[in-house]
C-alpha positions in Angstrom: 126.7 -32.3 9.4 124.9 -30.1 6.9 121.2 -30.6 6.3 121.8 -31.3 2.6 124.1 -34.1 3.5 121.7 -35.5 6.1 118.9 -35.5 3.4 121.1 -37.3 1.0 122.2 -39.9 3.5 118.5 -40.4 4.5 117.5 -41.1 0.9 120.5 -43.4 0.3 119.7 -45.4 3.4 116.0 -45.6 2.3 117.1 -46.9 -1.2 119.5 -49.5 0.4 116.7 -50.8 2.7 114.4 -51.1 -0.3 117.0 -53.1 -2.2 117.5 -55.3 0.8 113.7 -56.2 0.5 112.5 -54.2 3.5 108.8 -53.1 3.0 108.5 -49.5 1.9 106.7 -48.3 5.0 109.3 -49.7 7.3 112.2 -48.4 5.1 110.7 -44.9 5.3 110.2 -45.2 9.1 113.7 -46.5 9.8 115.5 -44.0 7.6 113.4 -41.1 8.9 113.9 -42.2 12.6 117.7 -42.4 12.2 117.7 -39.0 10.5 115.8 -37.6 13.5 118.6 -39.0 15.8 121.4 -37.7 13.5 119.9 -34.2 13.3 119.3 -34.2 17.1 115.6 -33.6 16.7 113.0 -34.5 19.4 112.2 -38.1 18.8 108.6 -37.4 19.7 108.3 -36.0 16.2 108.2 -39.5 14.8 104.9 -40.2 16.5 103.5 -36.6 16.0 104.2 -36.5 12.3 102.8 -40.0 11.8 99.6 -39.2 13.6 99.1 -35.7 12.2 99.9 -36.9 8.7 97.2 -39.5 8.7 94.5 -37.6 10.5 92.8 -36.0 7.6 89.1 -36.4 6.9 89.7 -36.9 3.2 91.8 -40.0 3.8 88.7 -41.8 5.1 87.8 -42.1 1.4 90.6 -44.6 0.9 89.2 -47.6 2.7 85.7 -46.8 1.3 86.9 -47.0 -2.3 89.1 -50.0 -1.6 86.1 -51.8 -0.1 83.9 -50.8 -3.0 86.3 -52.4 -5.5 86.8 -55.5 -3.4 83.1 -56.1 -3.0 82.5 -55.5 -6.7 84.9 -58.3 -7.4 83.6 -60.6 -4.7 80.0 -60.1 -5.7 80.9 -61.1 -9.3 79.5 -57.7 -10.6 82.6 -57.2 -12.9 81.7 -60.2 -15.1 78.7 -58.4 -16.5 80.9 -55.5 -17.6 83.0 -57.9 -19.8 79.9 -59.3 -21.3 78.5 -55.8 -22.0 81.9 -54.7 -23.5 82.0 -57.8 -25.7 78.5 -57.1 -27.0 79.5 -53.5 -27.8 82.8 -54.2 -29.7 83.2 -58.0 -29.9 82.6 -58.0 -33.6 85.6 -55.7 -34.2 89.2 -56.8 -34.8 90.7 -57.0 -31.3 87.2 -56.4 -29.9 87.6 -58.4 -26.7 90.8 -56.6 -25.9 89.2 -53.3 -26.6 86.2 -54.4 -24.5 88.6 -55.3 -21.7 90.0 -51.7 -21.7 86.4 -50.4 -21.7 85.5 -52.6 -18.7 88.7 -51.5 -16.9 87.6 -47.8 -17.5 84.1 -48.5 -16.1 85.5 -50.4 -13.1 88.0 -47.6 -12.6 85.1 -45.3 -12.1 84.2 -47.4 -9.1 87.3 -48.6 -7.3 90.1 -46.0 -7.7 92.8 -48.7 -7.5 95.0 -50.1 -10.3 95.7 -53.6 -8.9 92.0 -54.0 -7.8 90.9 -53.1 -11.4 93.3 -55.7 -12.9 92.3 -58.4 -10.4 88.5 -57.9 -10.9 88.6 -57.6 -14.7 91.6 -59.8 -15.4 90.3 -62.9 -13.7 87.4 -62.9 -16.2 88.8 -61.2 -19.2 92.2 -62.9 -19.5 90.9 -66.5 -19.7 88.2 -65.4 -22.1 90.6 -63.7 -24.4 92.9 -66.7 -24.4 89.9 -69.0 -25.2 89.0 -66.7 -28.1 92.5 -66.9 -29.7 94.4 -64.1 -28.2 98.0 -64.9 -27.1 98.6 -65.1 -23.4 101.0 -62.1 -23.6 98.5 -59.9 -25.4 95.7 -60.7 -23.0 97.9 -60.1 -19.9 99.4 -56.9 -21.2 96.1 -55.4 -22.3 94.5 -56.1 -18.9 97.5 -54.7 -17.0 97.5 -51.6 -19.1 93.8 -51.1 -18.7 94.4 -51.3 -14.9 96.3 -48.1 -14.9 93.0 -46.3 -15.6 91.9 -47.3 -12.1 93.9 -44.6 -10.3 93.3 -42.0 -13.0 89.6 -42.1 -13.8 87.7 -40.8 -10.7 87.5 -41.8 -8.0 91.2 -42.0 -7.5 93.2 -42.8 -4.3 96.4 -41.0 -5.6 94.4 -37.9 -6.4 92.9 -37.9 -2.9 96.5 -38.0 -1.5 97.7 -35.4 -3.8 94.8 -33.1 -3.0 95.4 -33.4 0.7 99.2 -32.8 0.5 98.9 -29.8 -1.8 95.5 -28.5 -0.5 93.8 -28.7 -3.9 90.2 -29.5 -4.6 89.8 -33.3 -4.8 86.6 -32.9 -6.8 88.5 -30.9 -9.4 91.4 -33.4 -9.5 88.9 -36.2 -10.0 87.4 -34.4 -13.1 90.9 -33.7 -14.4 91.6 -37.4 -14.2 88.5 -38.1 -16.2 89.9 -36.3 -19.3 93.3 -37.9 -18.9 91.7 -41.3 -18.4 89.5 -41.1 -21.5 92.5 -40.1 -23.7 94.6 -43.0 -22.4 91.7 -45.5 -22.8 91.1 -44.4 -26.4 94.9 -44.7 -27.2 95.0 -48.2 -25.6 92.0 -49.3 -27.6 93.6 -48.2 -30.9 96.8 -50.1 -29.9 94.7 -53.2 -29.2 93.1 -52.9 -32.7 96.5 -52.6 -34.3 98.1 -55.5 -32.3 95.1 -57.7 -33.1 95.5 -56.9 -36.8 99.2 -57.7 -36.7 98.8 -60.9 -34.7 95.7 -61.9 -36.8 93.5 -62.5 -33.8 90.2 -64.0 -34.9 87.1 -61.9 -34.4 85.3 -63.2 -31.3 81.7 -62.0 -31.9 79.2 -61.7 -34.7 77.9 -58.5 -36.2 76.7 -55.6 -34.0 73.2 -56.3 -32.6 71.2 -53.6 -30.9 69.1 -56.3 -29.3 72.3 -58.1 -28.0 73.8 -54.8 -26.7 70.5 -54.0 -25.0 70.4 -57.3 -23.2 74.0 -57.1 -22.1 73.5 -53.6 -20.9 70.5 -54.6 -18.9 72.5 -57.4 -17.3 75.3 -54.9 -16.5 73.0 -52.3 -15.2 74.0 -52.8 -11.5 77.6 -52.4 -12.4 76.9 -49.3 -14.6 74.8 -47.7 -11.9 77.7 -47.8 -9.3 79.8 -45.0 -10.9 76.7 -43.0 -11.6 75.9 -43.2 -7.8 79.5 -42.2 -6.8 80.3 -39.6 -9.4 76.8 -38.3 -9.8 76.5 -37.7 -6.0 79.8 -35.8 -5.9 79.2 -33.5 -8.9 75.5 -33.2 -8.1 76.6 -31.6 -4.8 74.8 -34.4 -2.8 77.8 -35.6 -0.9 81.6 -35.1 -0.7 84.1 -37.5 -2.3 84.6 -39.2 1.0 80.9 -39.7 1.6 80.6 -40.9 -2.0 82.9 -43.8 -1.1 80.7 -44.8 1.8 77.5 -44.6 -0.2 79.1 -46.5 -3.1 80.3 -49.2 -0.7 76.8 -49.6 0.8 75.3 -49.8 -2.7 77.6 -52.6 -3.9 77.1 -54.6 -0.7 73.3 -54.4 -1.1 73.7 -55.5 -4.8 75.9 -58.4 -3.7 73.4 -59.6 -1.1 70.0 -59.0 -2.7 70.5 -58.9 -6.5 73.5 -61.0 -7.5 73.1 -63.0 -4.3 76.7 -64.0 -4.4 77.8 -62.1 -1.4 77.4 -63.8 2.0 78.0 -62.6 5.6 81.3 -64.6 5.6 82.2 -63.1 2.2 81.5 -59.6 3.5 83.8 -60.1 6.5 86.5 -61.4 4.2 86.1 -58.2 2.1 86.3 -56.0 5.3 89.4 -57.9 6.4 91.1 -57.4 3.1 90.1 -53.7 3.1 91.5 -53.2 6.5 94.8 -54.8 5.6 95.2 -52.8 2.3 94.1 -49.6 4.0 96.4 -50.1 6.9 99.3 -50.7 4.5 98.6 -47.5 2.6 98.1 -45.4 5.7 101.3 -46.7 7.3 103.2 -45.7 4.2 101.6 -42.3 4.2 102.3 -41.8 7.9 106.0 -42.7 7.6 106.3 -40.6 4.5 105.1 -37.5 6.4 108.1 -37.9 8.8 110.5 -37.7 5.8 108.5 -34.8 4.4 108.6 -33.0 7.7 112.3 -33.5 8.0 112.9 -32.1 4.6 110.7 -29.1 5.4 112.6 -28.5 8.7 115.9 -28.6 6.7 114.5 -26.1 4.1 115.0 -28.7 1.3 111.8 -27.6 -0.6 113.0 -23.9 -0.7 116.6 -25.0 -1.6 115.2 -27.3 -4.3 113.0 -24.5 -5.7 115.9 -22.1 -6.0 118.2 -24.7 -7.5 115.6 -25.7 -10.2 114.6 -22.1 -11.0 118.3 -21.1 -11.4 118.7 -23.9 -13.9 115.8 -22.8 -16.0 112.6 -20.7 -15.6 111.1 -22.2 -18.8 108.0 -24.2 -17.7 108.4 -26.6 -20.6 111.9 -27.5 -19.5 110.6 -28.0 -15.9 107.9 -30.3 -17.1 110.4 -32.4 -19.0 112.4 -32.7 -15.8 109.3 -33.6 -13.8 108.2 -36.3 -16.2 111.7 -37.9 -16.3 112.1 -37.8 -12.5 108.6 -39.0 -11.8 108.7 -41.8 -14.3 111.9 -43.2 -12.7 110.6 -42.8 -9.2 107.2 -44.2 -10.2 108.8 -47.4 -11.2 110.8 -47.7 -8.0 108.7 -46.2 -5.2 105.2 -46.7 -3.8 102.9 -44.0 -5.2 101.5 -42.6 -1.9 105.0 -42.2 -0.5 106.3 -40.6 -3.7 103.4 -38.1 -3.7 103.7 -37.2 0.0 107.5 -36.6 -0.3 107.8 -35.0 -3.7 104.6 -33.0 -4.2 105.4 -30.4 -1.5 108.7 -29.7 -3.2 107.7 -29.5 -6.8 104.1 -28.1 -6.5 105.3 -24.6 -5.4 107.7 -24.5 -8.3 104.9 -25.3 -10.8 102.8 -22.5 -9.3 105.7 -20.0 -9.7 106.1 -21.0 -13.3 102.4 -20.4 -14.0 101.4 -24.1 -14.3 97.8 -24.7 -13.3 97.9 -26.8 -10.0 95.1 -29.1 -11.2 96.9 -29.8 -14.5 100.2 -30.4 -12.6 98.4 -32.8 -10.3 97.2 -34.8 -13.3 100.7 -34.9 -14.7 102.1 -36.2 -11.3 99.5 -38.9 -10.9 99.7 -40.1 -14.6 103.5 -40.3 -14.2 103.3 -42.5 -11.1 100.5 -44.6 -12.4 102.6 -45.6 -15.5 104.9 -47.1 -13.0 102.2 -49.7 -12.3 103.2 -51.4 -15.6 106.9 -50.4 -15.5 109.3 -52.9 -13.9 110.8 -53.5 -11.4 107.9 -52.5 -9.1 105.0 -52.9 -11.5 102.0 -53.8 -9.4 99.6 -54.5 -12.2 102.1 -56.9 -13.9 102.4 -58.8 -10.7 98.6 -59.3 -10.6 98.4 -60.5 -14.2 101.4 -62.8 -13.6 99.4 -64.4 -10.7 96.5 -64.9 -13.1 98.4 -66.3 -16.1 101.4 -68.0 -14.4 103.7 -66.2 -16.9 107.2 -65.2 -15.8 107.8 -61.5 -14.9 110.2 -61.2 -17.8 107.5 -62.3 -20.3 104.9 -60.1 -18.8 107.2 -57.1 -18.8 108.2 -57.6 -22.4 104.5 -57.9 -23.4 103.7 -54.6 -21.7 106.3 -52.6 -23.7 103.9 -51.4 -26.5 101.3 -50.3 -23.8 104.0 -48.5 -21.9 105.1 -46.7 -25.1 101.4 -45.6 -25.8 101.0 -44.5 -22.1 104.2 -42.3 -22.5 102.8 -40.8 -25.6 99.6 -40.1 -23.8 101.6 -38.5 -20.9 103.3 -36.2 -23.4 99.9 -35.1 -24.8 98.5 -34.6 -21.3 101.6 -32.6 -20.2 101.6 -30.1 -23.2 97.8 -29.9 -23.8 96.5 -28.6 -20.5 92.9 -28.5 -21.8 92.7 -32.3 -21.6 93.0 -32.1 -17.8 91.2 -28.8 -17.4 88.2 -29.2 -19.7 85.9 -31.2 -17.3 86.8 -29.2 -14.1 86.0 -25.9 -15.9 82.9 -27.4 -17.5 81.3 -28.7 -14.3 82.9 -26.4 -11.6 83.8 -23.2 -13.5 87.2 -21.5 -13.9 
């Protein structure tokens, strides 16, 4: 049996298992293991690729950033962000929705996770928006869309995985995500303003007050200091992205115990348990993904794919269109860590051959996959907002369409204007 046919059958089996409802990690493991048997490879490679794939120091950052986000939510630190955002822009048309996007952006600079951002901000913002006259659909969609900033604005779990797989600087990738995240946040805020005008949403706050903003900012100081600790430490050269996750986690735990006084010993253990579960799930998916990636490498699939794509066209703009279409489809169907581990080693070398900056390409990849967080059928952020609002998945998906459209427009700009991704890395770290 040819290696190309084996690879095709492996992917077909994987898709079938997903359709049958098998968890992604197990679907990857089963399809990869059967492919090992069919190709008469040493079965020990299952264990070896799993262990070697997950044993990277940079991956230690994943549980740290997950813990950071969970403790922020548990310690009720996120509520002050909503109040600060409302004080800043609540007097505007759609101000509370705009403020929710802003709060998601700030929380994104702490957690690195989309669903965590939606859960932390949404539990406060969605009921508040509904109380202030926003439709349930508008409130849910705005919060879910704001949640995609979580994995884009640094720190970012997908950027960590991409950096490890392609051997790129995680610090540079983080800074590239900052430019992309700011662009998407601004575009979503503009959409919130337009939707609020169209839907005639009442203005929630009074006129702008420097005194009110100052008070709200003071109350939110502990939340605002967190990203300064994490990102300031990284780009100040004080600690690595992995160490920053640990320091940030310690900071929010201390805030929860001694300042907000909401966090308890029992609550901390609950946070640690949830972190362990979430981290184990992500690392299991990464480990089983490495088996599939190793099999494709041993079958020379990346080289064959490179030759095939380059024979079709050597125009980098055509290649980027192909990448965006492919990744948008896969991002709505496949778990982001698995997609990055499997596809990045194939397409990253092609991008380099076509003269595409690897940091810019990494930003395109991550933004593509993150848009999948609000694109059915596997839209993580929509599932979280559905659990908060009780809306059906169909209602939530329809409400998200304008935000998906704006995100796609942002993706096109990010794809064809490299400076958006490269400005901050060059500013802070040089060419």
